[in-house]
C-alpha positions in Angstrom: -0.1 0.1 0.0 1.5 3.5 -1.1 0.9 5.3 2.3 2.1 8.5 0.7 -0.5 8.5 -1.5 -3.0 8.1 1.3 -1.5 10.7 3.0 -1.6 13.4 0.1 -5.3 12.4 -0.4 -5.9 13.2 3.3 -4.2 16.4 2.9 -6.2 17.4 0.1 -9.4 16.5 2.0 -8.3 19.7 4.2 -7.2 21.9 1.4 -10.2 21.2 -0.6 -12.2 23.5 2.0 -10.5 26.3 0.5 -12.4 26.2 -2.7 -15.7 26.5 -1.2 -18.0 29.4 -2.0 -20.9 30.5 0.3 -24.0 32.8 0.4 -26.3 34.3 2.7 -29.7 35.5 1.7 -31.3 37.7 4.4 -34.9 38.5 3.4 -37.9 39.8 4.9 -39.4 36.5 5.5 -36.7 34.0 5.3 -32.9 34.0 5.6 -31.3 31.2 3.5 -27.4 30.5 3.8 -25.9 28.3 1.1 -22.5 26.6 0.8 -21.2 25.3 -2.8 -17.9 23.8 -4.2 -16.7 24.3 -7.7 -16.8 21.1 -10.0 -14.3 19.8 -12.6 -16.7 21.2 -15.1 -16.3 24.6 -13.8 -19.9 24.8 -12.6 -21.1 24.9 -8.9 -22.5 22.1 -6.5 -24.3 23.0 -3.4 -23.6 20.7 -0.7 -24.9 22.7 2.2 -28.7 24.2 2.7 -29.7 26.2 5.6 -33.2 28.4 5.8 -34.7 30.0 9.1 -37.5 32.5 9.7 -36.4 35.7 9.5 -36.8 38.0 12.6 -35.8 41.5 13.0 -36.1 42.6 9.6 -39.2 44.8 7.8 -39.0 45.8 4.0 -35.5 44.5 3.8 -33.9 46.5 6.5 -32.7 45.4 10.0 -34.9 46.7 12.7 -33.7 44.5 15.7 -30.0 43.4 15.6 -30.4 40.7 18.2 -33.2 39.0 16.3 -31.7 39.4 13.0 -28.3 37.8 13.8 -30.0 35.1 15.8 -31.9 34.0 12.6 -28.7 34.3 10.4 -26.8 32.4 12.8 -29.6 29.7 12.6 -29.5 29.4 8.9 -25.7 29.3 8.7 -25.6 26.6 11.4 -28.0 24.3 9.4 -26.0 24.8 6.2 -22.7 24.1 8.2 -24.1 21.1 9.6 -25.3 19.6 6.1 -22.1 20.4 4.5 -19.9 19.4 7.5 -18.1 22.8 7.6 -18.4 26.4 9.1 -19.0 29.3 7.0 -16.2 32.0 7.5 -16.8 34.4 4.9 -20.2 34.8 2.6 -21.5 37.1 -0.1 -24.6 38.8 1.3 -27.6 40.1 -0.6 -29.2 43.3 0.2 -32.4 45.1 -0.6 -34.6 47.7 1.3 -36.3 51.0 0.2 -32.9 52.9 0.9 -31.4 51.4 -2.6 -31.3 53.9 -5.2 -29.0 54.1 -8.3 -27.9 56.6 -10.8 -26.3 56.1 -14.2 -23.0 57.7 -14.9 -20.5 58.7 -17.4 -16.4 58.8 -17.0 -13.9 59.6 -19.5 -10.1 59.2 -19.7 -7.3 59.4 -22.1 -5.5 56.3 -22.9 -2.2 56.4 -21.1 0.1 54.2 -23.4 2.3 56.0 -26.1 1.0 53.4 -28.8 -2.6 54.1 -27.7 -3.7 50.5 -27.0 -6.2 50.1 -24.1 -5.1 48.4 -21.0 -6.9 47.1 -18.1 -5.4 50.2 -16.1 -7.3 52.6 -18.7 -10.6 50.5 -18.3 -10.0 50.9 -14.2 -9.4 54.5 -14.5 -12.5 55.1 -16.8 -14.7 53.2 -14.0 -13.4 55.2 -11.4 -13.9 58.3 -13.3 -17.7 57.4 -13.5 -17.6 56.5 -9.9 -16.7 60.3 -8.9 -20.5 61.2 -8.4 -21.8 63.2 -5.9 -23.5 61.1 -3.0 -24.8 62.6 0.3 -22.5 61.4 3.4 -25.2 59.1 4.7 -24.8 56.9 1.5 -22.3 54.4 0.3 -21.6 52.8 -3.1 -22.4 49.3 -3.5 -21.8 48.4 -7.2 -20.5 50.4 -10.0 -21.1 48.1 -13.3 -20.0 49.4 -16.6 -22.7 49.1 -18.9 -20.5 49.9 -22.5 -17.7 51.6 -23.5 -16.8 54.2 -26.1 -13.6 54.5 -27.8 -13.0 57.9 -29.9 -16.8 58.2 -29.8 -17.3 54.5 -31.4 -20.0 52.9 -29.2 -21.3 49.6 -28.2 -18.0 48.2 -27.2 -18.1 45.6 -24.6 -14.5 44.9 -23.7 -12.0 47.6 -24.8 -8.8 45.9 -23.9 -6.6 45.7 -26.5 -8.3 48.1 -28.8 -6.5 51.2 -30.2 -7.6 54.7 -29.2 -7.0 58.0 -27.9 -10.1 58.3 -25.7 -11.7 55.7 -23.3 -15.2 56.6 -22.2 -17.6 54.5 -20.1 -21.3 54.4 -19.4 -21.7 53.2 -15.8 -24.9 52.0 -13.3 -23.8 53.2 -9.9 -26.1 51.5 -7.1 -25.9 53.2 -3.5 -27.8 52.4 -0.3 -28.1 53.7 3.1 -24.9 53.6 4.9 -26.6 53.0 8.3 -28.5 50.0 6.6 -25.5 48.5 4.9 -23.4 48.4 8.2 -26.4 47.1 10.2 -26.9 44.0 8.0 -23.0 43.6 8.1 -23.0 43.6 11.9 -25.8 41.0 12.1 -23.7 38.9 9.9 -20.7 39.1 11.7 -22.5 38.9 14.8 -23.5 35.4 13.5 -19.7 34.6 13.2 -19.5 35.1 9.3 -17.4 38.0 7.3 -18.9 39.7 4.5 -17.3 39.2 1.5 -19.4 41.1 -1.2 -22.6 42.9 -0.4 -24.6 42.4 -3.6 -27.8 44.0 -4.6 -30.4 41.4 -4.5 -32.1 41.6 -7.9 -28.6 41.8 -9.2 -27.9 38.6 -7.8 -31.2 36.7 -8.8 -30.4 37.9 -12.4 -27.4 35.6 -12.5 -29.5 32.6 -11.5 -33.0 33.5 -13.1 -32.3 35.2 -16.5 -30.9 33.7 -19.9 -28.0 36.3 -21.5 -30.5 36.2 -24.7 -33.2 37.9 -22.4 -30.5 40.4 -21.1 -29.6 41.1 -24.6 -33.1 41.9 -26.1 -34.4 43.5 -22.8 -36.1 42.2 -19.9 -37.6 43.1 -16.4 -36.3 41.0 -13.4 -39.2 41.6 -10.5 -38.2 39.7 -7.6 -41.1 39.9 -5.3 -40.2 39.1 -1.8 -41.8 39.3 1.5 -41.3 42.7 2.4 -40.1 44.3 -0.8 -40.4 43.9 -4.9 -36.9 44.3 -6.2 -37.0 45.5 -10.0 -34.0 45.3 -12.3 -34.4 46.4 -16.1 -31.6 44.9 -18.5 -31.0 45.8 -22.0 -28.0 45.0 -24.2 -26.6 42.4 -21.8 -26.2 45.1 -19.1 -28.2 46.5 -16.4 -29.7 49.8 -16.9 -32.1 50.4 -14.3 -32.6 49.3 -10.5 -35.3 50.1 -7.7 -36.6 48.8 -4.6 -40.5 49.0 -4.1 -41.8 48.5 -0.5 -44.3 46.2 -1.3 -44.2 42.3 -1.4 -45.9 38.9 -0.4 -46.4 39.8 3.2 -48.9 42.4 2.1 -50.7 39.6 0.5 -51.0 37.9 3.9 -52.3 40.8 5.7 -54.8 41.4 3.0 -56.3 37.9 3.8 -55.7 38.0 7.1 -57.8 41.3 7.4 -60.6 40.5 4.3 -61.3 36.8 6.0 -60.8 37.7 9.8 -58.1 35.2 10.5 -54.7 35.0 11.9 -51.5 36.2 10.1 -50.2 32.4 10.4 -53.6 30.9 9.0 -53.4 33.5 6.2 -50.0 32.6 5.2 -50.9 29.0 5.0 -54.1 29.8 3.0 -51.8 32.0 0.3 -49.5 29.0 -0.2 -52.0 25.9 0.2 -55.2 27.3 -1.6 -54.2 30.9 -3.0 -54.5 31.9 -6.9 -53.7 34.8 -8.4 -56.7 34.8 -11.0 -59.8 34.7 -9.4 -61.9 33.5 -12.7 -59.5 30.4 -12.9 -61.1 29.1 -9.4 -64.1 27.0 -9.2 -67.0 29.3 -7.6 -68.3 26.1 -5.5 -64.6 25.5 -4.0 -64.4 26.3 -0.4 -61.5 26.0 2.1 -61.4 25.8 5.9 -59.7 28.5 8.2 -59.2 29.3 11.7 -61.3 32.3 12.7 -59.3 35.1 14.5 -59.1 34.8 18.1 -61.1 31.5 18.8 -60.4 27.6 18.1 -63.4 27.7 15.6 -63.2 27.1 12.1 -64.8 29.1 9.2 -65.6 28.0 5.7 -64.6 30.7 2.9 -65.1 30.8 -0.5 -61.8 29.9 -2.5 -62.7 32.3 -5.3 -63.1 35.2 -2.5 -59.4 34.2 -1.2 -58.1 34.6 -4.9 -60.0 38.0 -5.4 -58.2 39.3 -2.3 -54.9 37.9 -3.6 -55.5 39.2 -7.2 -56.5 42.8 -6.2 -53.1 42.9 -4.4 -50.9 41.5 -7.2 -52.3 43.7 -9.7 -51.3 46.7 -7.6 -47.9 45.0 -7.7 -47.7 44.5 -11.6 -49.1 48.0 -11.7 -46.1 49.4 -9.7 -44.1 47.6 -11.8 -45.2 49.0 -15.0 -45.0 52.5 -13.7 -41.5 52.1 -12.9 -40.7 50.6 -16.3 -42.6 53.8 -17.9 -40.7 56.4 -15.4 -37.5 54.5 -16.5 -37.9 55.3 -20.1 -37.7 51.9 -21.4 -41.2 51.0 -22.2 -41.7 49.3 -25.5 -38.0 48.2 -25.3 -38.4 45.1 -23.3 -39.5 42.3 -25.8 -38.4 39.7 -23.5 -41.1 40.8 -20.8 -41.0 40.5 -17.2 -39.3 37.4 -15.3 -41.1 36.8 -11.7 -38.6 35.7 -9.0 -39.0 35.6 -5.1 -41.2 33.7 -3.1 -44.6 35.3 -4.2 -43.4 34.0 -7.8 -44.6 30.7 -6.5 -48.3 31.7 -6.6 -50.6 29.8 -8.8 -51.4 31.6 -11.8 -49.6 34.5 -11.3 -47.7 34.6 -14.6 -51.1 34.1 -16.6 -52.1 37.0 -14.6 -48.9 39.3 -15.5 -49.6 38.4 -19.2 -52.9 39.8 -19.1 -52.6 42.7 -16.9 -49.3 43.9 -18.4 -49.8 42.8 -21.9 -46.2 41.5 -21.9 -44.6 38.3 -22.1 -44.3 37.0 -18.3 -42.5 33.9 -16.8 -41.6 32.5 -13.5 -37.8 32.5 -13.2 -36.6 29.3 -11.7 -32.9 29.4 -10.6 -30.4 27.5 -12.8 -26.8 27.0 -13.2 -25.9 24.8 -10.0 -25.9 21.3 -9.0 -26.2 19.4 -6.1 -29.2 19.8 -3.8 -31.2 21.1 -6.6 -34.3 19.6 -5.4 -34.4 21.7 -1.9 -33.5 25.0 -3.8 -35.2 24.4 -7.3 -38.0 27.4 -6.4 -37.9 30.8 -7.3 -37.7 31.7 -3.6 -34.0 30.7 -4.0 -33.4 32.7 -7.1 -31.2 35.1 -4.9 -29.1 32.6 -2.6 -28.2 30.9 -6.0 -27.5 34.0 -7.8 -25.2 35.1 -4.9 -23.0 32.0 -5.6 -22.9 32.7 -9.2 -21.8 36.2 -8.6 -19.2 35.2 -6.3 -18.2 32.5 -8.5 -18.0 35.1 -11.5 -16.1 37.7 -9.3 -13.3 35.3 -8.4 -14.1 35.1 -5.1 -13.0 31.4 -4.3 -10.6 32.3 -1.2 -11.1 30.2 1.8 -14.9 30.6 2.8 -15.2 27.5 5.0 -13.1 25.5 7.3 -13.8 22.1 8.5 -16.0 21.9 11.6 -14.3 21.3 14.7 -15.2 17.7 14.7 -14.0 17.3 11.1 -10.6 18.7 11.7 -9.4 16.8 14.4 -10.5 13.7 12.5 -8.5 14.7 9.2 -5.5 15.6 11.3 -5.4 12.2 13.2 -5.7 10.3 9.7 -2.8 12.4 8.7 -0.7 11.7 11.4 -1.3 8.0 11.3 -0.3 7.6 7.9 3.1 9.4 8.4 3.7 6.9 11.0 4.0 4.4 8.0 6.4 6.6 6.0 10.0 6.2 6.4 
């Protein structure tokens, strides 16, 4: 037996942890933590999933650090137990009404004497676009180049190596409230995890829910979460407009609770189990049984009545999406229509209602691009979580993000020491 081969295998088991990528999606309704590892084909395989009910969050913003950090810690612990690792660093999704975005323009002269554009020229152009006036209480989250111009010639995707005298960049700059960003980062750090990247949630969702063709043609991504609806408009392969609306799936639940006089828990269960976005598609003779608020009695309600309550609020959300598209100036320029992500996108009939109400192509964006525990994370509610992993992979952040648990590390060390005893 070649013990040196076994020893190297044991050491590889330990070093393999350095290649893992992890992500944490902190939403208004749930917290999801994922751990993945790259495959030989260059894709990602999810090996750990942890979810927990979200506490201390309202409309995507931290309102109670103690409760929020506890929910994050619970999700991280579940993912770590499943993967046999502890998360050290993770990409974290962020949203909320404090998010805003502007488009900026940067111009620089090409530095080389032979006038070939280098990566340094590109970086200087992006930095020039970054120099926008923002209030002291806001931070820049992303500076995303949309397209470049060389000596006035537009539509350039990657100017590196091209010849020119003047380099310009059109960039999309996303900013957020400094206190909201720092409060979220503090919650994650109190859960024992360092923040790698802070990524805008609709930007992350686009990585897993949108196709390259949709981004090229023009598409709206609407991530309808519990407390917010995150909107991102893509054209010509780049992001052009982002906004976060303070309305989401929790508003549907509240409407049901008020309209049918039941508890929030019973209303949420009714929405998930019996909800439908199109009342006309529900049999008028069909009924459902719900708890009565404040008592143990049960009530019988028409399922169509439940659907009517849901449809009214969903139509309001679609109306806000249309208004935002008009405000952006890209109305009529989005042939790929609207892609719905987030937990509310799982609602029966929501795509049909969207097509009817908005008069655009509408589909539900199921996450793709990873393997592994796909059955657990196949729904649109996980578009952001998986997108965060893909974002980290695209950015090259495959530095050590997890380490073996205190249980696994001694076992690997003992195997290595035992094998060394057989070597000369």
